[in-house]
N, CA, C, O and CB atoms as a CASP TS submission, in Angstrom:
PFRMAT TS
TARGET T0000
AUTHOR 0000-0000-0000
METHOD Language model
MODEL 1
PARENT N/A
ATOM      1  N   UNK     1     129.400  66.175 127.889  1.00  0.00           N
ATOM      2  CA  UNK     1     130.453  65.991 128.869  1.00  0.00           C
ATOM      3  C   UNK     1     131.407  64.894 128.421  1.00  0.00           C
ATOM      4  O   UNK     1     130.970  63.807 128.043  1.00  0.00           O
ATOM      5  CB  UNK     1     129.861  65.661 130.240  1.00  0.00           C
ATOM      6  N   UNK     2     132.672  65.162 128.459  1.00  0.00           N
ATOM      7  CA  UNK     2     133.708  64.203 128.074  1.00  0.00           C
ATOM      8  C   UNK     2     133.683  62.985 128.995  1.00  0.00           C
ATOM      9  O   UNK     2     133.956  61.867 128.560  1.00  0.00           O
ATOM     10  CB  UNK     2     135.097  64.868 128.106  1.00  0.00           C
ATOM     11  N   UNK     3     133.360  63.201 130.248  1.00  0.00           N
ATOM     12  CA  UNK     3     133.416  62.115 131.229  1.00  0.00           C
ATOM     13  C   UNK     3     132.492  60.966 130.863  1.00  0.00           C
ATOM     14  O   UNK     3     132.834  59.808 131.101  1.00  0.00           O
ATOM     15  CB  UNK     3     133.058  62.635 132.606  1.00  0.00           C
ATOM     16  N   UNK     4     131.343  61.254 130.296  1.00  0.00           N
ATOM     17  CA  UNK     4     130.397  60.203 129.954  1.00  0.00           C
ATOM     18  C   UNK     4     130.995  59.276 128.899  1.00  0.00           C
ATOM     19  O   UNK     4     130.853  58.058 128.998  1.00  0.00           O
ATOM     20  CB  UNK     4     129.075  60.808 129.453  1.00  0.00           C
ATOM     21  N   UNK     5     131.657  59.836 127.898  1.00  0.00           N
ATOM     22  CA  UNK     5     132.310  59.014 126.871  1.00  0.00           C
ATOM     23  C   UNK     5     133.406  58.155 127.504  1.00  0.00           C
ATOM     24  O   UNK     5     133.520  56.969 127.195  1.00  0.00           O
ATOM     25  CB  UNK     5     132.905  59.907 125.748  1.00  0.00           C
ATOM     26  N   UNK     6     134.198  58.740 128.375  1.00  0.00           N
ATOM     27  CA  UNK     6     135.284  58.001 129.026  1.00  0.00           C
ATOM     28  C   UNK     6     134.749  56.916 129.957  1.00  0.00           C
ATOM     29  O   UNK     6     135.340  55.841 130.058  1.00  0.00           O
ATOM     30  CB  UNK     6     136.181  58.962 129.810  1.00  0.00           C
ATOM     31  N   UNK     7     133.644  57.184 130.632  1.00  0.00           N
ATOM     32  CA  UNK     7     133.022  56.179 131.503  1.00  0.00           C
ATOM     33  C   UNK     7     132.522  55.019 130.657  1.00  0.00           C
ATOM     34  O   UNK     7     132.696  53.857 131.025  1.00  0.00           O
ATOM     35  CB  UNK     7     131.856  56.795 132.328  1.00  0.00           C
ATOM     36  N   UNK     8     131.902  55.332 129.524  1.00  0.00           N
ATOM     37  CA  UNK     8     131.430  54.283 128.615  1.00  0.00           C
ATOM     38  C   UNK     8     132.610  53.456 128.090  1.00  0.00           C
ATOM     39  O   UNK     8     132.505  52.237 127.958  1.00  0.00           O
ATOM     40  CB  UNK     8     130.641  54.904 127.433  1.00  0.00           C
ATOM     41  N   UNK     9     133.719  54.115 127.796  1.00  0.00           N
ATOM     42  CA  UNK     9     134.923  53.398 127.345  1.00  0.00           C
ATOM     43  C   UNK     9     135.457  52.484 128.445  1.00  0.00           C
ATOM     44  O   UNK     9     135.864  51.356 128.166  1.00  0.00           O
ATOM     45  CB  UNK     9     136.017  54.396 126.912  1.00  0.00           C
ATOM     46  N   UNK    10     135.460  52.957 129.687  1.00  0.00           N
ATOM     47  CA  UNK    10     135.884  52.118 130.813  1.00  0.00           C
ATOM     48  C   UNK    10     134.996  50.879 130.904  1.00  0.00           C
ATOM     49  O   UNK    10     135.488  49.760 131.051  1.00  0.00           O
ATOM     50  CB  UNK    10     135.836  52.915 132.143  1.00  0.00           C
ATOM     51  N   UNK    11     133.693  51.091 130.816  1.00  0.00           N
ATOM     52  CA  UNK    11     132.742  49.984 130.917  1.00  0.00           C
ATOM     53  C   UNK    11     132.993  48.954 129.813  1.00  0.00           C
ATOM     54  O   UNK    11     133.049  47.752 130.074  1.00  0.00           O
ATOM     55  CB  UNK    11     131.291  50.508 130.839  1.00  0.00           C
ATOM     56  N   UNK    12     133.143  49.437 128.587  1.00  0.00           N
ATOM     57  CA  UNK    12     133.374  48.526 127.463  1.00  0.00           C
ATOM     58  C   UNK    12     134.706  47.788 127.589  1.00  0.00           C
ATOM     59  O   UNK    12     134.799  46.606 127.257  1.00  0.00           O
ATOM     60  CB  UNK    12     133.336  49.297 126.149  1.00  0.00           C
ATOM     61  N   UNK    13     135.745  48.493 128.073  1.00  0.00           N
ATOM     62  CA  UNK    13     137.048  47.852 128.292  1.00  0.00           C
ATOM     63  C   UNK    13     136.919  46.717 129.304  1.00  0.00           C
ATOM     64  O   UNK    13     137.400  45.610 129.064  1.00  0.00           O
ATOM     65  CB  UNK    13     138.090  48.888 128.778  1.00  0.00           C
ATOM     66  N   UNK    14     136.275  46.990 130.426  1.00  0.00           N
ATOM     67  CA  UNK    14     136.112  45.981 131.473  1.00  0.00           C
ATOM     68  C   UNK    14     135.260  44.827 130.957  1.00  0.00           C
ATOM     69  O   UNK    14     135.563  43.664 131.223  1.00  0.00           O
ATOM     70  CB  UNK    14     135.474  46.601 132.738  1.00  0.00           C
ATOM     71  N   UNK    15     134.206  45.138 130.228  1.00  0.00           N
ATOM     72  CA  UNK    15     133.322  44.119 129.661  1.00  0.00           C
ATOM     73  C   UNK    15     134.085  43.211 128.697  1.00  0.00           C
ATOM     74  O   UNK    15     133.966  41.988 128.769  1.00  0.00           O
ATOM     75  CB  UNK    15     132.135  44.779 128.939  1.00  0.00           C
ATOM     76  N   UNK    16     134.864  43.802 127.801  1.00  0.00           N
ATOM     77  CA  UNK    16     135.642  43.018 126.834  1.00  0.00           C
ATOM     78  C   UNK    16     136.727  42.194 127.531  1.00  0.00           C
ATOM     79  O   UNK    16     136.970  41.045 127.162  1.00  0.00           O
ATOM     80  CB  UNK    16     136.280  43.945 125.786  1.00  0.00           C
ATOM     81  N   UNK    17     137.374  42.777 128.532  1.00  0.00           N
ATOM     82  CA  UNK    17     138.402  42.045 129.270  1.00  0.00           C
ATOM     83  C   UNK    17     137.793  40.827 129.951  1.00  0.00           C
ATOM     84  O   UNK    17     138.385  39.747 129.944  1.00  0.00           O
ATOM     85  CB  UNK    17     139.082  42.958 130.312  1.00  0.00           C
ATOM     86  N   UNK    18     136.631  40.994 130.527  1.00  0.00           N
ATOM     87  CA  UNK    18     135.934  39.883 131.164  1.00  0.00           C
ATOM     88  C   UNK    18     135.623  38.792 130.145  1.00  0.00           C
ATOM     89  O   UNK    18     135.852  37.612 130.409  1.00  0.00           O
ATOM     90  CB  UNK    18     134.643  40.371 131.834  1.00  0.00           C
ATOM     91  N   UNK    19     135.104  39.180 128.987  1.00  0.00           N
ATOM     92  CA  UNK    19     134.751  38.200 127.944  1.00  0.00           C
ATOM     93  C   UNK    19     135.985  37.489 127.392  1.00  0.00           C
ATOM     94  O   UNK    19     135.958  36.274 127.192  1.00  0.00           O
ATOM     95  CB  UNK    19     134.000  38.892 126.800  1.00  0.00           C
ATOM     96  N   UNK    20     137.059  38.227 127.143  1.00  0.00           N
ATOM     97  CA  UNK    20     138.225  37.662 126.472  1.00  0.00           C
ATOM     98  C   UNK    20     139.204  36.956 127.427  1.00  0.00           C
ATOM     99  O   UNK    20     139.795  35.939 127.066  1.00  0.00           O
ATOM    100  CB  UNK    20     138.949  38.755 125.733  1.00  0.00           C
ATOM    101  N   UNK    21     139.373  37.496 128.641  1.00  0.00           N
ATOM    102  CA  UNK    21     140.394  36.972 129.544  1.00  0.00           C
ATOM    103  C   UNK    21     139.832  36.277 130.775  1.00  0.00           C
ATOM    104  O   UNK    21     140.558  35.573 131.478  1.00  0.00           O
ATOM    105  CB  UNK    21     141.288  38.079 129.976  1.00  0.00           C
ATOM    106  N   UNK    22     138.560  36.466 131.036  1.00  0.00           N
ATOM    107  CA  UNK    22     137.938  35.799 132.173  1.00  0.00           C
ATOM    108  C   UNK    22     137.879  36.647 133.423  1.00  0.00           C
ATOM    109  O   UNK    22     138.500  37.704 133.535  1.00  0.00           O
ATOM    110  CB  UNK    22     138.665  34.548 132.474  1.00  0.00           C
ATOM    111  N   UNK    23     137.110  36.136 134.343  1.00  0.00           N
ATOM    112  CA  UNK    23     136.809  36.818 135.596  1.00  0.00           C
ATOM    113  C   UNK    23     138.053  37.163 136.408  1.00  0.00           C
ATOM    114  O   UNK    23     138.144  38.251 136.976  1.00  0.00           O
ATOM    115  CB  UNK    23     135.894  35.968 136.423  1.00  0.00           C
ATOM    116  N   UNK    24     138.997  36.251 136.462  1.00  0.00           N
ATOM    117  CA  UNK    24     140.192  36.441 137.286  1.00  0.00           C
ATOM    118  C   UNK    24     141.114  37.531 136.757  1.00  0.00           C
ATOM    119  O   UNK    24     141.988  38.003 137.485  1.00  0.00           O
ATOM    120  CB  UNK    24     140.954  35.149 137.382  1.00  0.00           C
ATOM    121  N   UNK    25     140.934  37.940 135.498  1.00  0.00           N
ATOM    122  CA  UNK    25     141.781  38.979 134.916  1.00  0.00           C
ATOM    123  C   UNK    25     141.382  40.388 135.364  1.00  0.00           C
ATOM    124  O   UNK    25     142.167  41.326 135.225  1.00  0.00           O
ATOM    125  CB  UNK    25     141.729  38.892 133.405  1.00  0.00           C
ATOM    126  N   UNK    26     140.177  40.540 135.895  1.00  0.00           N
ATOM    127  CA  UNK    26     139.717  41.863 136.319  1.00  0.00           C
ATOM    128  C   UNK    26     140.481  42.318 137.554  1.00  0.00           C
ATOM    129  O   UNK    26     140.672  41.558 138.504  1.00  0.00           O
ATOM    130  CB  UNK    26     138.203  41.848 136.603  1.00  0.00           C
ATOM    131  N   UNK    27     140.917  43.581 137.519  1.00  0.00           N
ATOM    132  CA  UNK    27     141.625  44.153 138.675  1.00  0.00           C
ATOM    133  C   UNK    27     141.105  45.553 138.960  1.00  0.00           C
ATOM    134  O   UNK    27     140.400  46.143 138.141  1.00  0.00           O
ATOM    135  CB  UNK    27     143.155  44.190 138.426  1.00  0.00           C
ATOM    136  N   UNK    28     141.450  46.068 140.101  1.00  0.00           N
ATOM    137  CA  UNK    28     141.087  47.425 140.467  1.00  0.00           C
ATOM    138  C   UNK    28     141.831  48.481 139.678  1.00  0.00           C
ATOM    139  O   UNK    28     141.494  49.663 139.759  1.00  0.00           O
ATOM    140  CB  UNK    28     141.329  47.633 141.914  1.00  0.00           C
ATOM    141  N   UNK    29     142.840  48.078 138.913  1.00  0.00           N
ATOM    142  CA  UNK    29     143.612  49.029 138.113  1.00  0.00           C
ATOM    143  C   UNK    29     142.948  49.327 136.774  1.00  0.00           C
ATOM    144  O   UNK    29     143.320  50.285 136.096  1.00  0.00           O
ATOM    145  CB  UNK    29     145.012  48.495 137.881  1.00  0.00           C
ATOM    146  N   UNK    30     141.969  48.514 136.393  1.00  0.00           N
ATOM    147  CA  UNK    30     141.277  48.710 135.115  1.00  0.00           C
ATOM    148  C   UNK    30     140.367  49.938 135.188  1.00  0.00           C
ATOM    149  O   UNK    30     139.673  50.145 136.183  1.00  0.00           O
ATOM    150  CB  UNK    30     140.455  47.450 134.741  1.00  0.00           C
ATOM    151  N   UNK    31     140.376  50.741 134.137  1.00  0.00           N
ATOM    152  CA  UNK    31     139.459  51.870 134.041  1.00  0.00           C
ATOM    153  C   UNK    31     139.982  53.154 134.657  1.00  0.00           C
ATOM    154  O   UNK    31     140.659  53.142 135.684  1.00  0.00           O
ATOM    155  CB  UNK    31     138.179  51.517 134.685  1.00  0.00           C
ATOM    156  N   UNK    32     139.652  54.266 134.004  1.00  0.00           N
ATOM    157  CA  UNK    32     140.032  55.599 134.501  1.00  0.00           C
ATOM    158  C   UNK    32     139.020  56.112 135.519  1.00  0.00           C
ATOM    159  O   UNK    32     139.398  56.667 136.550  1.00  0.00           O
ATOM    160  CB  UNK    32     140.153  56.596 133.334  1.00  0.00           C
ATOM    161  N   UNK    33     137.721  55.927 135.227  1.00  0.00           N
ATOM    162  CA  UNK    33     136.666  56.476 136.071  1.00  0.00           C
ATOM    163  C   UNK    33     135.921  55.417 136.872  1.00  0.00           C
ATOM    164  O   UNK    33     135.418  55.698 137.959  1.00  0.00           O
ATOM    165  CB  UNK    33     135.693  57.236 135.226  1.00  0.00           C
ATOM    166  N   UNK    34     135.848  54.192 136.336  1.00  0.00           N
ATOM    167  CA  UNK    34     135.220  53.086 137.072  1.00  0.00           C
ATOM    168  C   UNK    34     136.193  51.925 137.121  1.00  0.00           C
ATOM    169  O   UNK    34     137.118  51.839 136.313  1.00  0.00           O
ATOM    170  CB  UNK    34     133.871  52.650 136.411  1.00  0.00           C
ATOM    171  N   UNK    35     135.977  51.036 138.076  1.00  0.00           N
ATOM    172  CA  UNK    35     136.872  49.904 138.243  1.00  0.00           C
ATOM    173  C   UNK    35     136.078  48.678 138.706  1.00  0.00           C
ATOM    174  O   UNK    35     135.044  48.804 139.361  1.00  0.00           O
ATOM    175  CB  UNK    35     137.995  50.242 139.251  1.00  0.00           C
ATOM    176  N   UNK    36     136.576  47.506 138.357  1.00  0.00           N
ATOM    177  CA  UNK    36     136.001  46.255 138.843  1.00  0.00           C
ATOM    178  C   UNK    36     136.839  45.820 140.045  1.00  0.00           C
ATOM    179  O   UNK    36     138.044  45.597 139.937  1.00  0.00           O
ATOM    180  CB  UNK    36     135.975  45.139 137.712  1.00  0.00           C
ATOM    181  N   UNK    37     136.173  45.708 141.185  1.00  0.00           N
ATOM    182  CA  UNK    37     136.880  45.292 142.404  1.00  0.00           C
ATOM    183  C   UNK    37     136.096  44.193 143.095  1.00  0.00           C
ATOM    184  O   UNK    37     134.937  43.931 142.774  1.00  0.00           O
ATOM    185  CB  UNK    37     137.093  46.492 143.366  1.00  0.00           C
ATOM    186  N   UNK    38     136.757  43.559 144.051  1.00  0.00           N
ATOM    187  CA  UNK    38     136.041  42.573 144.854  1.00  0.00           C
ATOM    188  C   UNK    38     134.976  43.282 145.671  1.00  0.00           C
ATOM    189  O   UNK    38     135.145  44.420 146.107  1.00  0.00           O
ATOM    190  CB  UNK    38     137.012  41.787 145.776  1.00  0.00           C
ATOM    191  N   UNK    39     133.884  42.577 145.862  1.00  0.00           N
ATOM    192  CA  UNK    39     132.809  43.123 146.700  1.00  0.00           C
ATOM    193  C   UNK    39     133.150  42.844 148.153  1.00  0.00           C
ATOM    194  O   UNK    39     133.690  41.787 148.477  1.00  0.00           O
ATOM    195  CB  UNK    39     131.415  42.507 146.323  1.00  0.00           C
ATOM    196  N   UNK    40     132.843  43.769 149.009  1.00  0.00           N
ATOM    197  CA  UNK    40     133.081  43.580 150.427  1.00  0.00           C
ATOM    198  C   UNK    40     134.546  43.755 150.787  1.00  0.00           C
ATOM    199  O   UNK    40     135.275  44.519 150.155  1.00  0.00           O
ATOM    200  CB  UNK    40     132.610  42.218 150.851  1.00  0.00           C
ATOM    201  N   UNK    41     134.954  43.037 151.808  1.00  0.00           N
ATOM    202  CA  UNK    41     136.305  43.197 152.347  1.00  0.00           C
ATOM    203  C   UNK    41     137.395  42.694 151.404  1.00  0.00           C
ATOM    204  O   UNK    41     138.527  43.175 151.459  1.00  0.00           O
ATOM    205  CB  UNK    41     136.413  42.475 153.661  1.00  0.00           C
ATOM    206  N   UNK    42     137.075  41.752 150.556  1.00  0.00           N
ATOM    207  CA  UNK    42     138.041  41.269 149.581  1.00  0.00           C
ATOM    208  C   UNK    42     138.938  40.142 150.045  1.00  0.00           C
ATOM    209  O   UNK    42     139.759  39.658 149.267  1.00  0.00           O
ATOM    210  CB  UNK    42     138.876  42.374 149.158  1.00  0.00           C
ATOM    211  N   UNK    43     138.810  39.717 151.267  1.00  0.00           N
ATOM    212  CA  UNK    43     139.644  38.628 151.780  1.00  0.00           C
ATOM    213  C   UNK    43     139.098  37.292 151.304  1.00  0.00           C
ATOM    214  O   UNK    43     138.261  36.677 151.964  1.00  0.00           O
ATOM    215  CB  UNK    43     139.712  38.664 153.326  1.00  0.00           C
ATOM    216  N   UNK    44     139.588  36.850 150.140  1.00  0.00           N
ATOM    217  CA  UNK    44     139.128  35.588 149.577  1.00  0.00           C
ATOM    218  C   UNK    44     137.860  35.703 148.759  1.00  0.00           C
ATOM    219  O   UNK    44     137.384  34.704 148.220  1.00  0.00           O
ATOM    220  CB  UNK    44     138.913  34.613 150.662  1.00  0.00           C
ATOM    221  N   UNK    45     137.310  36.885 148.655  1.00  0.00           N
ATOM    222  CA  UNK    45     136.090  37.073 147.883  1.00  0.00           C
ATOM    223  C   UNK    45     136.373  36.899 146.396  1.00  0.00           C
ATOM    224  O   UNK    45     137.390  37.371 145.887  1.00  0.00           O
ATOM    225  CB  UNK    45     135.485  38.458 148.156  1.00  0.00           C
ATOM    226  N   UNK    46     135.467  36.220 145.710  1.00  0.00           N
ATOM    227  CA  UNK    46     135.634  36.046 144.268  1.00  0.00           C
ATOM    228  C   UNK    46     134.600  36.837 143.475  1.00  0.00           C
ATOM    229  O   UNK    46     134.652  36.850 142.245  1.00  0.00           O
ATOM    230  CB  UNK    46     135.543  34.573 143.905  1.00  0.00           C
ATOM    231  N   UNK    47     133.671  37.491 144.148  1.00  0.00           N
ATOM    232  CA  UNK    47     132.670  38.287 143.441  1.00  0.00           C
ATOM    233  C   UNK    47     133.222  39.680 143.159  1.00  0.00           C
ATOM    234  O   UNK    47     134.030  40.209 143.922  1.00  0.00           O
ATOM    235  CB  UNK    47     131.360  38.377 144.260  1.00  0.00           C
ATOM    236  N   UNK    48     132.776  40.255 142.065  1.00  0.00           N
ATOM    237  CA  UNK    48     133.249  41.578 141.658  1.00  0.00           C
ATOM    238  C   UNK    48     132.067  42.511 141.460  1.00  0.00           C
ATOM    239  O   UNK    48     130.944  42.067 141.222  1.00  0.00           O
ATOM    240  CB  UNK    48     134.089  41.489 140.364  1.00  0.00           C
ATOM    241  N   UNK    49     132.325  43.796 141.560  1.00  0.00           N
ATOM    242  CA  UNK    49     131.331  44.837 141.289  1.00  0.00           C
ATOM    243  C   UNK    49     132.044  46.007 140.640  1.00  0.00           C
ATOM    244  O   UNK    49     133.256  46.165 140.788  1.00  0.00           O
ATOM    245  CB  UNK    49     130.590  45.284 142.597  1.00  0.00           C
ATOM    246  N   UNK    50     131.299  46.818 139.928  1.00  0.00           N
ATOM    247  CA  UNK    50     131.857  48.040 139.360  1.00  0.00           C
ATOM    248  C   UNK    50     131.696  49.162 140.371  1.00  0.00           C
ATOM    249  O   UNK    50     130.621  49.347 140.941  1.00  0.00           O
ATOM    250  CB  UNK    50     131.169  48.403 138.011  1.00  0.00           C
ATOM    251  N   UNK    51     132.762  49.902 140.587  1.00  0.00           N
ATOM    252  CA  UNK    51     132.762  51.016 141.532  1.00  0.00           C
ATOM    253  C   UNK    51     133.215  52.285 140.819  1.00  0.00           C
ATOM    254  O   UNK    51     134.053  52.241 139.918  1.00  0.00           O
ATOM    255  CB  UNK    51     133.679  50.713 142.747  1.00  0.00           C
ATOM    256  N   UNK    52     132.655  53.405 141.230  1.00  0.00           N
ATOM    257  CA  UNK    52     133.131  54.699 140.744  1.00  0.00           C
ATOM    258  C   UNK    52     134.392  55.043 141.517  1.00  0.00           C
ATOM    259  O   UNK    52     134.438  54.895 142.739  1.00  0.00           O
ATOM    260  CB  UNK    52     132.038  55.821 140.904  1.00  0.00           C
ATOM    261  N   UNK    53     135.402  55.495 140.817  1.00  0.00           N
ATOM    262  CA  UNK    53     136.615  55.951 141.499  1.00  0.00           C
ATOM    263  C   UNK    53     136.320  57.261 142.216  1.00  0.00           C
ATOM    264  O   UNK    53     135.378  57.969 141.859  1.00  0.00           O
ATOM    265  CB  UNK    53     137.794  56.126 140.495  1.00  0.00           C
ATOM    266  N   UNK    54     137.115  57.584 143.216  1.00  0.00           N
ATOM    267  CA  UNK    54     136.856  58.789 144.007  1.00  0.00           C
ATOM    268  C   UNK    54     136.917  60.043 143.152  1.00  0.00           C
ATOM    269  O   UNK    54     136.236  61.025 143.449  1.00  0.00           O
ATOM    270  CB  UNK    54     137.855  58.896 145.150  1.00  0.00           C
ATOM    271  N   UNK    55     137.721  60.028 142.096  1.00  0.00           N
ATOM    272  CA  UNK    55     137.813  61.187 141.212  1.00  0.00           C
ATOM    273  C   UNK    55     136.495  61.422 140.475  1.00  0.00           C
ATOM    274  O   UNK    55     136.103  62.568 140.254  1.00  0.00           O
ATOM    275  CB  UNK    55     138.956  60.999 140.204  1.00  0.00           C
ATOM    276  N   UNK    56     135.810  60.339 140.093  1.00  0.00           N
ATOM    277  CA  UNK    56     134.516  60.456 139.434  1.00  0.00           C
ATOM    278  C   UNK    56     133.466  60.992 140.402  1.00  0.00           C
ATOM    279  O   UNK    56     132.676  61.867 140.049  1.00  0.00           O
ATOM    280  CB  UNK    56     134.076  59.099 138.869  1.00  0.00           C
ATOM    281  N   UNK    57     133.463  60.472 141.602  1.00  0.00           N
ATOM    282  CA  UNK    57     132.510  60.944 142.612  1.00  0.00           C
ATOM    283  C   UNK    57     132.729  62.438 142.877  1.00  0.00           C
ATOM    284  O   UNK    57     131.764  63.191 143.007  1.00  0.00           O
ATOM    285  CB  UNK    57     132.657  60.129 143.932  1.00  0.00           C
ATOM    286  N   UNK    58     133.981  62.864 142.957  1.00  0.00           N
ATOM    287  CA  UNK    58     134.293  64.283 143.155  1.00  0.00           C
ATOM    288  C   UNK    58     133.746  65.121 142.008  1.00  0.00           C
ATOM    289  O   UNK    58     133.178  66.188 142.238  1.00  0.00           O
ATOM    290  CB  UNK    58     135.813  64.490 143.284  1.00  0.00           C
ATOM    291  N   UNK    59     133.913  64.646 140.760  1.00  0.00           N
ATOM    292  CA  UNK    59     133.403  65.375 139.589  1.00  0.00           C
ATOM    293  C   UNK    59     131.893  65.468 139.632  1.00  0.00           C
ATOM    294  O   UNK    59     131.329  66.510 139.297  1.00  0.00           O
ATOM    295  CB  UNK    59     133.848  64.696 138.287  1.00  0.00           C
ATOM    296  N   UNK    60     131.229  64.401 140.036  1.00  0.00           N
ATOM    297  CA  UNK    60     129.761  64.408 140.115  1.00  0.00           C
ATOM    298  C   UNK    60     129.299  65.481 141.090  1.00  0.00           C
ATOM    299  O   UNK    60     128.397  66.255 140.770  1.00  0.00           O
ATOM    300  CB  UNK    60     129.222  63.018 140.550  1.00  0.00           C
ATOM    301  N   UNK    61     129.902  65.541 142.273  1.00  0.00           N
ATOM    302  CA  UNK    61     129.512  66.543 143.261  1.00  0.00           C
ATOM    303  C   UNK    61     129.927  67.942 142.852  1.00  0.00           C
ATOM    304  O   UNK    61     129.227  68.909 143.153  1.00  0.00           O
ATOM    305  CB  UNK    61     130.112  66.210 144.603  1.00  0.00           C
ATOM    306  N   UNK    62     131.052  68.063 142.172  1.00  0.00           N
ATOM    307  CA  UNK    62     131.533  69.358 141.677  1.00  0.00           C
ATOM    308  C   UNK    62     130.555  69.932 140.656  1.00  0.00           C
ATOM    309  O   UNK    62     130.237  71.120 140.695  1.00  0.00           O
ATOM    310  CB  UNK    62     132.939  69.215 141.049  1.00  0.00           C
ATOM    311  N   UNK    63     130.084  69.094 139.750  1.00  0.00           N
ATOM    312  CA  UNK    63     129.168  69.540 138.703  1.00  0.00           C
ATOM    313  C   UNK    63     127.758  69.756 139.226  1.00  0.00           C
ATOM    314  O   UNK    63     126.959  70.430 138.575  1.00  0.00           O
ATOM    315  CB  UNK    63     129.142  68.538 137.575  1.00  0.00           C
ATOM    316  N   UNK    64     127.438  69.200 140.385  1.00  0.00           N
ATOM    317  CA  UNK    64     126.109  69.337 140.962  1.00  0.00           C
ATOM    318  C   UNK    64     125.886  70.640 141.710  1.00  0.00           C
ATOM    319  O   UNK    64     124.768  70.928 142.137  1.00  0.00           O
ATOM    320  CB  UNK    64     125.854  68.206 141.876  1.00  0.00           C
ATOM    321  N   UNK    65     126.943  71.431 141.872  1.00  0.00           N
ATOM    322  CA  UNK    65     126.839  72.684 142.633  1.00  0.00           C
ATOM    323  C   UNK    65     126.101  73.752 141.842  1.00  0.00           C
ATOM    324  O   UNK    65     125.923  74.869 142.330  1.00  0.00           O
ATOM    325  CB  UNK    65     128.230  73.194 143.018  1.00  0.00           C
TER
END
């Protein structure tokens, strides 16, 4: 599946960005299939988590049929 390679590329991109530019450089715009976003409501939150984009979740359920 092509998606697995692209997901791995997203992960590596986010990982390298974190290492090279720091925590504050991570945004929800990073990654095609996964993204680093604030955890919870995001109002002043400084913690981040990786989330699957809705398009990835749709593909997972589509392929599970």
